MARROVO-84917 format. One record per residue (C-alpha): residue in three letters; chain; x, y, z. Coordinates in pm, whole numbers, plus 32768, in hexadecimal, padded with zeros to 4 digits. Layout:
<sites>
<site rest="ALA" kette="A" east="X" north="Y" up="Z"/>
...
</sites>
This chain:
<sites>
<site rest="MET" kette="A" east="98BF" north="E5B4" up="571F"/>
<site rest="ARG" kette="A" east="988C" north="E5F8" up="55AE"/>
<site rest="GLN" kette="A" east="98B6" north="E4DF" up="54B3"/>
<site rest="ARG" kette="A" east="993D" north="E4E5" up="5351"/>
<site rest="PRO" kette="A" east="991E" north="E3E9" up="5236"/>
<site rest="LEU" kette="A" east="9A4F" north="E30B" up="520F"/>
<site rest="GLY" kette="A" east="9A71" north="E337" up="509A"/>
<site rest="ASN" kette="A" east="998A" north="E251" up="4FD6"/>
<site rest="THR" kette="A" east="9993" north="E136" up="50D6"/>
<site rest="GLY" kette="A" east="9837" north="E17E" up="515B"/>
<site rest="LEU" kette="A" east="98CA" north="E1A7" up="52B6"/>
<site rest="HIS" kette="A" east="98A0" north="E2E5" up="5380"/>
<site rest="VAL" kette="A" east="99AF" north="E329" up="5480"/>
<site rest="SER" kette="A" east="99DF" north="E421" up="5597"/>
<site rest="GLU" kette="A" east="9AC0" north="E548" up="5544"/>
<site rest="ILE" kette="A" east="9BAA" north="E4D2" up="5655"/>
<site rest="SER" kette="A" east="9C12" north="E365" up="5651"/>
<site rest="PHE" kette="A" east="9C9B" north="E2AC" up="577E"/>
<site rest="GLY" kette="A" east="9DFD" north="E22B" up="574F"/>
<site rest="CYS" kette="A" east="9E25" north="E0F4" up="5825"/>
<site rest="VAL" kette="A" east="9F9B" north="E0B8" up="5810"/>
<site rest="GLU" kette="A" east="9FE0" north="E158" up="5964"/>
<site rest="LEU" kette="A" east="9EE0" north="E073" up="5A07"/>
<site rest="GLY" kette="A" east="9F92" north="DF3B" up="598F"/>
<site rest="ILE" kette="A" east="A109" north="DF80" up="5998"/>
<site rest="PRO" kette="A" east="A1F1" north="E081" up="5A39"/>
<site rest="TYR" kette="A" east="A1F4" north="E19D" up="593C"/>
<site rest="GLY" kette="A" east="A228" north="E313" up="593C"/>
<site rest="ILE" kette="A" east="A2FE" north="E40E" up="59F0"/>
<site rest="GLY" kette="A" east="A33C" north="E3A6" up="5B59"/>
<site rest="VAL" kette="A" east="A298" north="E24F" up="5B37"/>
<site rest="LYS" kette="A" east="A3A4" north="E149" up="5B72"/>
<site rest="SER" kette="A" east="A2F5" north="E015" up="5BFE"/>
<site rest="GLN" kette="A" east="A1A7" north="DF7B" up="5C5B"/>
<site rest="ALA" kette="A" east="A1BC" north="E032" up="5DA7"/>
<site rest="ASP" kette="A" east="A181" north="E177" up="5CE8"/>
<site rest="MET" kette="A" east="A04A" north="E0EC" up="5C3C"/>
<site rest="LEU" kette="A" east="9EDC" north="E0E6" up="5C9C"/>
<site rest="PRO" kette="A" east="9E67" north="DFA8" up="5D51"/>
<site rest="GLU" kette="A" east="9D84" north="DEC6" up="5C86"/>
<site rest="ALA" kette="A" east="9C40" north="DF1A" up="5D39"/>
<site rest="GLU" kette="A" east="9C81" north="E08F" up="5D16"/>
<site rest="ALA" kette="A" east="9CDB" north="E065" up="5BA6"/>
<site rest="VAL" kette="A" east="9B90" north="DFB5" up="5B65"/>
<site rest="ARG" kette="A" east="9AD5" north="E0C6" up="5C20"/>
<site rest="LEU" kette="A" east="9B8B" north="E1CF" up="5B54"/>
<site rest="LEU" kette="A" east="9B2A" north="E12A" up="5A0A"/>
<site rest="GLN" kette="A" east="99BF" north="E110" up="5A76"/>
<site rest="ALA" kette="A" east="99BC" north="E27A" up="5AE7"/>
<site rest="ALA" kette="A" east="9A43" north="E2E8" up="5996"/>
<site rest="LEU" kette="A" east="9933" north="E22A" up="58DC"/>
<site rest="ALA" kette="A" east="9826" north="E2B6" up="59C2"/>
<site rest="ALA" kette="A" east="98A7" north="E416" up="5979"/>
<site rest="GLY" kette="A" east="987D" north="E3E2" up="5802"/>
<site rest="LEU" kette="A" east="99DD" north="E37E" up="579E"/>
<site rest="ASN" kette="A" east="9990" north="E24C" up="56C8"/>
<site rest="PHE" kette="A" east="9AD3" north="E206" up="5603"/>
<site rest="PHE" kette="A" east="9BE3" north="E133" up="56A7"/>
<site rest="ASP" kette="A" east="9D36" north="E0E0" up="5610"/>
<site rest="THR" kette="A" east="9DF7" north="DFAD" up="567E"/>
<site rest="ALA" kette="A" east="9EE1" north="DEA0" up="55F7"/>
<site rest="PRO" kette="A" east="9F6D" north="DD4B" up="5658"/>
<site rest="ALA" kette="A" east="A0B7" north="DDFC" up="5694"/>
<site rest="TYR" kette="A" east="A016" north="DED6" up="57A0"/>
<site rest="GLY" kette="A" east="A033" north="DDD1" up="58B1"/>
<site rest="THR" kette="A" east="9EF0" north="DD9D" up="5971"/>
<site rest="SER" kette="A" east="9E28" north="DEB4" up="58CA"/>
<site rest="GLU" kette="A" east="9D53" north="DDCF" up="57ED"/>
<site rest="ARG" kette="A" east="9CF6" north="DD00" up="591F"/>
<site rest="LEU" kette="A" east="9C9A" north="DE3A" up="59E0"/>
<site rest="LEU" kette="A" east="9BB4" north="DEA9" up="58C6"/>
<site rest="GLY" kette="A" east="9B13" north="DD53" up="58CD"/>
<site rest="LEU" kette="A" east="9AD7" north="DD6F" up="5A42"/>
<site rest="ALA" kette="A" east="9A4E" north="DECF" up="5A22"/>
<site rest="PHE" kette="A" east="9966" north="DEA2" up="58F7"/>
<site rest="ALA" kette="A" east="98F8" north="DD36" up="58E7"/>
<site rest="ASP" kette="A" east="9795" north="DD9A" up="594C"/>
<site rest="ARG" kette="A" east="9788" north="DED7" up="5876"/>
<site rest="ARG" kette="A" east="9858" north="DE79" up="5747"/>
<site rest="GLU" kette="A" east="976E" north="DF19" up="5648"/>
<site rest="GLN" kette="A" east="97A5" north="E071" up="56E5"/>
<site rest="ALA" kette="A" east="991E" north="E06F" up="56A7"/>
<site rest="VAL" kette="A" east="99E3" north="E08D" up="5565"/>
<site rest="ILE" kette="A" east="9B21" north="DFC4" up="559A"/>
<site rest="CYS" kette="A" east="9C58" north="DFD6" up="54C4"/>
<site rest="THR" kette="A" east="9D65" north="DECF" up="54ED"/>
<site rest="LYS" kette="A" east="9E8D" north="DE6C" up="5417"/>
<site rest="ALA" kette="A" east="9F34" north="DD53" up="535D"/>
<site rest="PRO" kette="A" east="A077" north="DCC6" up="53F0"/>
<site rest="HIS" kette="A" east="A1B3" north="DD7E" up="5390"/>
<site rest="ARG" kette="A" east="A234" north="DC51" up="52CE"/>
<site rest="ALA" kette="A" east="A10E" north="DC66" up="51DA"/>
<site rest="THR" kette="A" east="A1D6" north="DD68" up="5117"/>
<site rest="ASP" kette="A" east="A318" north="DC9B" up="5107"/>
<site rest="ALA" kette="A" east="A390" north="DC8C" up="4FA0"/>
<site rest="GLU" kette="A" east="A3C5" north="DB12" up="4FA6"/>
<site rest="LEU" kette="A" east="A26E" north="DAC9" up="5039"/>
<site rest="LEU" kette="A" east="A1C3" north="DBA3" up="4F35"/>
<site rest="ASP" kette="A" east="A24B" north="DAB3" up="4E2D"/>
<site rest="GLN" kette="A" east="A1AA" north="D987" up="4EDF"/>
<site rest="PRO" kette="A" east="A030" north="D9C0" up="4EC1"/>
<site rest="ASP" kette="A" east="9FCA" north="D885" up="4F7E"/>
<site rest="ASN" kette="A" east="A0AF" north="D8CF" up="50A4"/>
<site rest="LEU" kette="A" east="A048" north="DA3C" up="509D"/>
<site rest="ARG" kette="A" east="9ED9" north="D9D9" up="50B5"/>
<site rest="ARG" kette="A" east="9F25" north="D8EE" up="51D6"/>
<site rest="VAL" kette="A" east="9FE9" north="D9F9" up="5296"/>
<site rest="LEU" kette="A" east="9EDC" north="DAFF" up="5264"/>
<site rest="ARG" kette="A" east="9DC0" north="DA12" up="52B7"/>
<site rest="GLU" kette="A" east="9E65" north="D993" up="53F5"/>
<site rest="SER" kette="A" east="9EB1" north="DAF4" up="546A"/>
<site rest="LEU" kette="A" east="9D55" north="DB76" up="541D"/>
<site rest="GLU" kette="A" east="9CB1" north="DA4F" up="54CD"/>
<site rest="ALA" kette="A" east="9D8E" north="DA8B" up="55FF"/>
<site rest="SER" kette="A" east="9D2A" north="DBFA" up="55FE"/>
<site rest="LEU" kette="A" east="9BB9" north="DB9E" up="55EB"/>
<site rest="ARG" kette="A" east="9BE0" north="DAB6" up="5716"/>
<site rest="GLU" kette="A" east="9C88" north="DBC7" up="57E1"/>
<site rest="LEU" kette="A" east="9B82" north="DCC7" up="5776"/>
<site rest="ARG" kette="A" east="9A64" north="DBD3" up="57C2"/>
<site rest="SER" kette="A" east="99D1" north="DC29" up="5671"/>
<site rest="ASP" kette="A" east="9985" north="DB79" up="552A"/>
<site rest="TYR" kette="A" east="99F1" north="DCA1" up="5455"/>
<site rest="VAL" kette="A" east="9AE0" north="DDC8" up="544A"/>
<site rest="ASP" kette="A" east="9A67" north="DF14" up="53C1"/>
<site rest="VAL" kette="A" east="9BB4" north="DF87" up="532E"/>
<site rest="TYR" kette="A" east="9CE0" north="DEA5" up="52ED"/>
<site rest="LEU" kette="A" east="9E2B" north="DF4E" up="529A"/>
<site rest="LEU" kette="A" east="9F84" north="DEE9" up="522A"/>
<site rest="HIS" kette="A" east="A056" north="DF56" up="5352"/>
<site rest="GLN" kette="A" east="A17F" north="DFE3" up="5293"/>
<site rest="ALA" kette="A" east="A130" north="DFEA" up="5122"/>
<site rest="THR" kette="A" east="A245" north="DFBA" up="5024"/>
<site rest="GLU" kette="A" east="A242" north="E009" up="4EB2"/>
<site rest="LYS" kette="A" east="A23E" north="DE96" up="4E59"/>
<site rest="ALA" kette="A" east="A125" north="DE48" up="4F4D"/>
<site rest="LEU" kette="A" east="A04A" north="DF63" up="4ECF"/>
<site rest="ARG" kette="A" east="A074" north="DEEB" up="4D68"/>
<site rest="SER" kette="A" east="A045" north="DD78" up="4DB7"/>
<site rest="PRO" kette="A" east="9F18" north="DCDF" up="4D01"/>
<site rest="ALA" kette="A" east="9F30" north="DBAD" up="4DE3"/>
<site rest="LEU" kette="A" east="9F1D" north="DC7B" up="4F21"/>
<site rest="VAL" kette="A" east="9DFF" north="DD53" up="4EA3"/>
<site rest="GLY" kette="A" east="9D47" north="DC1B" up="4E30"/>
<site rest="ILE" kette="A" east="9D62" north="DB7E" up="4F8A"/>
<site rest="LEU" kette="A" east="9CE1" north="DCB8" up="5032"/>
<site rest="ARG" kette="A" east="9BC0" north="DCCC" up="4F3C"/>
<site rest="ASP" kette="A" east="9B69" north="DB62" up="4F8F"/>
<site rest="PHE" kette="A" east="9B66" north="DBB9" up="5103"/>
<site rest="ARG" kette="A" east="9A7D" north="DCDA" up="50B6"/>
<site rest="ARG" kette="A" east="9994" north="DBFF" up="4FE7"/>
<site rest="GLN" kette="A" east="998B" north="DB01" up="5103"/>
<site rest="GLY" kette="A" east="9923" north="DC10" up="51FA"/>
<site rest="LEU" kette="A" east="9A5F" north="DBED" up="52CB"/>
<site rest="ILE" kette="A" east="9ABC" north="DD57" up="5284"/>
<site rest="ARG" kette="A" east="99EA" north="DE7B" up="520C"/>
<site rest="ALA" kette="A" east="9B01" north="DF4A" up="516E"/>
<site rest="PHE" kette="A" east="9C76" north="DF28" up="513B"/>
<site rest="GLY" kette="A" east="9D94" north="E019" up="511A"/>
<site rest="ALA" kette="A" east="9EF8" north="E069" up="5179"/>
<site rest="SER" kette="A" east="9FC7" north="E12D" up="526D"/>
<site rest="THR" kette="A" east="A0B7" north="E1F9" up="5198"/>
<site rest="TYR" kette="A" east="A1E4" north="E2D2" up="51DC"/>
<site rest="PRO" kette="A" east="A272" north="E410" up="5144"/>
<site rest="GLY" kette="A" east="A351" north="E3C1" up="501F"/>
<site rest="GLY" kette="A" east="A263" north="E34C" up="4F11"/>
<site rest="THR" kette="A" east="A194" north="E225" up="4F87"/>
<site rest="THR" kette="A" east="A05A" north="E2FA" up="4FB1"/>
<site rest="GLY" kette="A" east="A077" north="E364" up="4E46"/>
<site rest="THR" kette="A" east="A0A9" north="E1FA" up="4DDD"/>
<site rest="ALA" kette="A" east="9F73" north="E18A" up="4E9B"/>
<site rest="LEU" kette="A" east="9EA0" north="E298" up="4DF7"/>
<site rest="ALA" kette="A" east="9F2C" north="E248" up="4CA0"/>
<site rest="CYS" kette="A" east="9EC9" north="E0DB" up="4CCA"/>
<site rest="GLY" kette="A" east="9D5D" north="E137" up="4D01"/>
<site rest="THR" kette="A" east="9D19" north="DFFF" up="4DD2"/>
<site rest="TRP" kette="A" east="9D36" north="E076" up="4F3C"/>
<site rest="ASP" kette="A" east="9C03" north="E0E8" up="5000"/>
<site rest="VAL" kette="A" east="9CB4" north="E196" up="5122"/>
<site rest="LEU" kette="A" east="9E0B" north="E22C" up="515D"/>
<site rest="GLN" kette="A" east="9EA2" north="E286" up="52AB"/>
<site rest="ILE" kette="A" east="9FA6" north="E398" up="527B"/>
<site rest="ALA" kette="A" east="A0A7" north="E43D" up="535E"/>
<site rest="ILE" kette="A" east="A06E" north="E5B3" up="5363"/>
<site rest="HIS" kette="A" east="A093" north="E6CD" up="545E"/>
<site rest="VAL" kette="A" east="A0C9" north="E842" up="5457"/>
<site rest="MET" kette="A" east="A244" north="E81E" up="5443"/>
<site rest="ASP" kette="A" east="A242" north="E713" up="5334"/>
<site rest="ARG" kette="A" east="A13C" north="E744" up="5225"/>
<site rest="ARG" kette="A" east="A1DD" north="E67E" up="510C"/>
<site rest="GLU" kette="A" east="A0A1" north="E5AB" up="50E6"/>
<site rest="GLU" kette="A" east="9FB5" north="E6D3" up="50C2"/>
<site rest="PRO" kette="A" east="9FC4" north="E6E4" up="4F43"/>
<site rest="TYR" kette="A" east="9F26" north="E588" up="4F2F"/>
<site rest="LEU" kette="A" east="9DE6" north="E5EC" up="4FE2"/>
<site rest="ALA" kette="A" east="9D38" north="E67D" up="4EB1"/>
<site rest="ALA" kette="A" east="9D7B" north="E546" up="4DDF"/>
<site rest="ALA" kette="A" east="9CFF" north="E467" up="4EF9"/>
<site rest="ALA" kette="A" east="9BBE" north="E52E" up="4F16"/>
<site rest="ALA" kette="A" east="9B86" north="E51A" up="4D9E"/>
<site rest="GLN" kette="A" east="9BAE" north="E39D" up="4DAC"/>
<site rest="GLY" kette="A" east="9AD8" north="E36F" up="4EE3"/>
<site rest="VAL" kette="A" east="9BFA" north="E2EB" up="4FB1"/>
<site rest="GLY" kette="A" east="9BCA" north="E319" up="5127"/>
<site rest="MET" kette="A" east="9CF2" north="E3CF" up="51C2"/>
<site rest="ILE" kette="A" east="9D52" north="E3A0" up="532F"/>
<site rest="ALA" kette="A" east="9E5D" north="E486" up="53C1"/>
<site rest="ARG" kette="A" east="9F4E" north="E3F8" up="54C1"/>
<site rest="SER" kette="A" east="A078" north="E48E" up="5579"/>
<site rest="VAL" kette="A" east="9FC5" north="E5DD" up="5590"/>
<site rest="LEU" kette="A" east="A064" north="E61F" up="56E6"/>
<site rest="PHE" kette="A" east="A1B4" north="E593" up="5671"/>
<site rest="LYS" kette="A" east="A1CF" north="E496" up="578F"/>
<site rest="GLY" kette="A" east="A17B" north="E5A6" up="588C"/>
<site rest="ILE" kette="A" east="A276" north="E6A9" up="5812"/>
<site rest="LEU" kette="A" east="A152" north="E784" up="57A6"/>
<site rest="SER" kette="A" east="A0BC" north="E776" up="5903"/>
<site rest="ASP" kette="A" east="A126" north="E7CB" up="5A65"/>
<site rest="ARG" kette="A" east="A1F8" north="E68D" up="5A6C"/>
<site rest="GLY" kette="A" east="A2E0" north="E72A" up="5969"/>
<site rest="ARG" kette="A" east="A35D" north="E846" up="5A43"/>
<site rest="SER" kette="A" east="A4AC" north="E7A8" up="5A9A"/>
<site rest="LEU" kette="A" east="A557" north="E70A" up="596F"/>
<site rest="HIS" kette="A" east="A6AF" north="E66F" up="594C"/>
<site rest="PRO" kette="A" east="A7C0" north="E771" up="58FB"/>
<site rest="ALA" kette="A" east="A7F0" north="E6CE" up="57A5"/>
<site rest="LEU" kette="A" east="A68C" north="E73D" up="5757"/>
<site rest="ALA" kette="A" east="A6C7" north="E8AB" up="57A6"/>
<site rest="PRO" kette="A" east="A65D" north="E91C" up="5645"/>
<site rest="VAL" kette="A" east="A516" north="E85E" up="5670"/>
<site rest="ALA" kette="A" east="A4DE" north="E900" up="57C5"/>
<site rest="ALA" kette="A" east="A51E" north="EA56" up="572C"/>
<site rest="HIS" kette="A" east="A426" north="EA13" up="5616"/>
<site rest="ARG" kette="A" east="A327" north="E998" up="5712"/>
<site rest="GLN" kette="A" east="A34F" north="EAE2" up="57C9"/>
<site rest="ARG" kette="A" east="A30A" north="EBA4" up="5689"/>
<site rest="LEU" kette="A" east="A1C5" north="EAE3" up="565F"/>
<site rest="LEU" kette="A" east="A166" north="EB37" up="57C6"/>
<site rest="GLU" kette="A" east="A1AC" north="ECA7" up="5791"/>
<site rest="ALA" kette="A" east="A0AC" north="ECB0" up="5679"/>
<site rest="LEU" kette="A" east="9F97" north="EC39" up="5764"/>
<site rest="PRO" kette="A" east="9EB5" north="ED07" up="5843"/>
<site rest="GLU" kette="A" east="9F1C" north="ECD9" up="59AF"/>
<site rest="GLU" kette="A" east="9DE8" north="EC10" up="5A0B"/>
<site rest="THR" kette="A" east="9E15" north="EB11" up="58F1"/>
<site rest="GLY" kette="A" east="9EDD" north="E9D9" up="5942"/>
<site rest="LEU" kette="A" east="9FD2" north="E94D" up="5846"/>
<site rest="ALA" kette="A" east="9F3C" north="E7EE" up="583D"/>
<site rest="LEU" kette="A" east="9DDD" north="E872" up="57FD"/>
<site rest="ALA" kette="A" east="9E58" north="E95C" up="56EC"/>
<site rest="ALA" kette="A" east="9F2E" north="E84D" up="5647"/>
<site rest="THR" kette="A" east="9E00" north="E766" up="563D"/>
<site rest="GLN" kette="A" east="9D18" north="E870" up="55B4"/>
<site rest="TYR" kette="A" east="9E17" north="E8D3" up="54AD"/>
<site rest="ILE" kette="A" east="9E13" north="E776" up="5414"/>
<site rest="LEU" kette="A" east="9C9A" north="E750" up="5443"/>
<site rest="GLY" kette="A" east="9C72" north="E88A" up="5373"/>
<site rest="LEU" kette="A" east="9D27" north="E7FB" up="5245"/>
<site rest="PRO" kette="A" east="9C2E" north="E7A1" up="5131"/>
<site rest="GLY" kette="A" east="9C1F" north="E629" up="50FB"/>
<site rest="ILE" kette="A" east="9C71" north="E5B3" up="525B"/>
<site rest="ALA" kette="A" east="9B64" north="E4CA" up="52E4"/>
<site rest="SER" kette="A" east="9BF2" north="E498" up="543F"/>
<site rest="VAL" kette="A" east="9D1C" north="E4FC" up="5512"/>
<site rest="LEU" kette="A" east="9DBB" north="E3E2" up="55D8"/>
<site rest="LEU" kette="A" east="9E26" north="E437" up="573A"/>
<site rest="GLY" kette="A" east="9ED7" north="E350" up="582C"/>
<site rest="ILE" kette="A" east="9DFF" north="E344" up="5964"/>
<site rest="ASP" kette="A" east="9E6C" north="E28F" up="5AA0"/>
<site rest="ARG" kette="A" east="9DE7" north="E373" up="5BB1"/>
<site rest="PHE" kette="A" east="9C91" north="E402" up="5C00"/>
<site rest="ALA" kette="A" east="9D30" north="E55C" up="5BEF"/>
<site rest="TYR" kette="A" east="9D9C" north="E519" up="5A88"/>
<site rest="LEU" kette="A" east="9C3B" north="E4A7" up="5A31"/>
<site rest="GLU" kette="A" east="9BB7" north="E5EF" up="5ABB"/>
<site rest="GLN" kette="A" east="9CB4" north="E6AC" up="59E7"/>
<site rest="ALA" kette="A" east="9C4D" north="E5E9" up="58B1"/>
<site rest="LEU" kette="A" east="9ADE" north="E635" up="58EF"/>
<site rest="ALA" kette="A" east="9B33" north="E7A3" up="5925"/>
<site rest="ALA" kette="A" east="9BEC" north="E7AE" up="57DA"/>
<site rest="ALA" kette="A" east="9AC2" north="E717" up="5725"/>
<site rest="GLY" kette="A" east="99D1" north="E80E" up="57C5"/>
<site rest="ALA" kette="A" east="9AA3" north="E947" up="57A2"/>
<site rest="PRO" kette="A" east="9A6A" north="EA49" up="5690"/>
<site rest="PRO" kette="A" east="9B5A" north="EA42" up="5568"/>
<site rest="LEU" kette="A" east="9CAF" north="EAE1" up="5587"/>
<site rest="PRO" kette="A" east="9CA7" north="EC59" up="5548"/>
<site rest="ALA" kette="A" east="9D08" north="ECAD" up="53E4"/>
<site rest="SER" kette="A" east="9E30" north="ED77" up="5463"/>
<site rest="VAL" kette="A" east="9EC1" north="EC47" up="5516"/>
<site rest="ARG" kette="A" east="9E8A" north="EB62" up="53ED"/>
<site rest="GLN" kette="A" east="9F33" north="EC5B" up="5306"/>
<site rest="ALA" kette="A" east="A05A" north="EC80" up="53F3"/>
<site rest="TRP" kette="A" east="A083" north="EB07" up="5413"/>
<site rest="ASP" kette="A" east="A05A" north="EAD5" up="529D"/>
<site rest="ALA" kette="A" east="A19C" north="EB99" up="527C"/>
<site rest="LEU" kette="A" east="A251" north="EACE" up="538A"/>
<site rest="PRO" kette="A" east="A29C" north="E971" up="5309"/>
<site rest="TYR" kette="A" east="A3DD" north="E8E4" up="5399"/>
<site rest="PRO" kette="A" east="A4F2" north="E93D" up="52A1"/>
<site rest="ASP" kette="A" east="A58B" north="E7DE" up="529F"/>
<site rest="PRO" kette="A" east="A46B" north="E6E3" up="52BF"/>
<site rest="GLU" kette="A" east="A554" north="E5BD" up="5278"/>
<site rest="PHE" kette="A" east="A5F2" north="E601" up="53CC"/>
<site rest="LEU" kette="A" east="A4A2" north="E5C6" up="547A"/>
<site rest="ASN" kette="A" east="A4E4" north="E452" up="548E"/>
<site rest="LEU" kette="A" east="A467" north="E3C1" up="55D7"/>
<site rest="PRO" kette="A" east="A4FB" north="E262" up="55A9"/>
<site rest="ALA" kette="A" east="A652" north="E2FC" up="556A"/>
<site rest="TRP" kette="A" east="A62D" north="E3DC" up="569B"/>
<site rest="ASP" kette="A" east="A5CE" north="E2AE" up="576A"/>
<site rest="ARG" kette="A" east="A6FF" north="E1EC" up="56F2"/>
<site rest="ASN" kette="A" east="A7D8" north="E313" up="5750"/>
<site rest="GLY" kette="A" east="A743" north="E327" up="58AC"/>
<site rest="TRP" kette="A" east="A6A8" north="E47D" up="5875"/>
<site rest="LEU" kette="A" east="A546" north="E421" up="58E1"/>
</sites>
């Protein structure tokens, strides 16, 4: 597994990062309850197998159920080998709390300390705002608290999880964030123009949603009728691939090939998915003909590609 520098943080991370949300809560197409999830002992074994195979970057959050605890169980005796990213509580970006620096510090400190207990660690490598807002990104109080955590050795780098619509640009304009986690996949490339600016500033860029919650994999073969245009577009992407190339592998390699991406985050909750992730990291780059074809195939209405709205409508 090749590693890349995570911006100017001094951290080096595997090209594929392990998304832990599916290990901790029911998440993804066809996953409705704990009965569909991996048992604890198997989840720990999966995490350890990933680390042994060279995948060293793991993404979790307090909101991801038991995933922090599972990482603690898996890596307590090998913590220095893993690069762990966890997140601030969602309420840390509440507008009212941002105007109360003392309360904000208390909320962040309590959440970080709880994460450290679950992770069985005395530090976090990367600490992110879970859903960054404009006000949070521009908050001197919030940035000051995170810098204090970094000075105290509780975190090694801090950043934000941003969303299409401007917050990535705001974070880069502020010049204070070490790492950004952006949503980007072959259908929705609205964040791509920010990659050059991030590279120039030394901001580490992590790509999430590259398989679009499984739609850009075999799990996306049967979509709700309301998503017929998405299914048709998915088919056009498939038609541009050589027969032997799977969609998930190609979708991962497409984003890995974008200049400025340090790591591609994949949700992994089965040993088969770990094998697929390792295959994507070890495969040769996409053929130029495929990349050129896909470059010309962004989804025509990216605003429609709204997973929370689809979930509310019962389409997932």
